[in-house]
C-alpha positions in Angstrom: 15.2 -16.6 -11.1 14.1 -17.2 -7.5 11.0 -15.9 -6.3 11.3 -12.7 -3.6 11.1 -14.0 0.3 9.3 -11.6 2.0 8.3 -11.1 5.7 4.6 -9.6 6.4 2.9 -8.5 9.7 -0.5 -10.0 10.2 -3.8 -8.5 11.9 -3.1 -10.7 15.3 0.9 -9.3 16.0 2.6 -12.3 14.4 4.1 -12.2 11.1 3.9 -14.4 7.9 6.8 -15.5 5.8 5.8 -15.5 1.8 7.8 -17.1 -1.3 6.2 -15.1 -3.8 2.2 -15.3 -3.2 2.9 -18.6 -1.3 2.4 -18.4 2.2 5.0 -20.5 3.9 4.9 -20.4 7.4 2.8 -18.2 9.9 2.2 -17.1 13.5 5.5 -16.1 13.8 7.3 -13.6 16.2 9.5 -11.1 14.1 12.4 -12.1 15.2 11.4 -16.2 14.5 10.3 -14.8 10.9 13.0 -12.8 9.8 15.6 -16.0 10.7 13.3 -18.1 8.5 13.3 -15.7 6.0 17.4 -15.4 6.1 17.8 -19.4 6.1 15.6 -19.6 2.7 17.8 -16.7 1.0 20.7 -18.7 2.2 19.8 -22.1 1.0 18.6 -19.9 -2.8 21.6 -18.6 -3.3 23.4 -21.8 -2.4 21.1 -23.6 -4.9 22.4 -20.8 -7.6 25.8 -21.4 -6.9 25.8 -25.3 -6.9 23.6 -24.8 -10.0 26.2 -22.6 -11.7 29.0 -24.6 -11.4 
């Protein structure tokens, strides 16, 4: 099962994207972080579909 991808705000007003407990990228605007989160989620789904075929 894939780890949860989530976006969390930081104390300086930027956002960090996490996979499970691992911070993947930080210092983003909310829009950038949400787009990055969406791209990772799409890739995970594609990987799951490929693995099931």
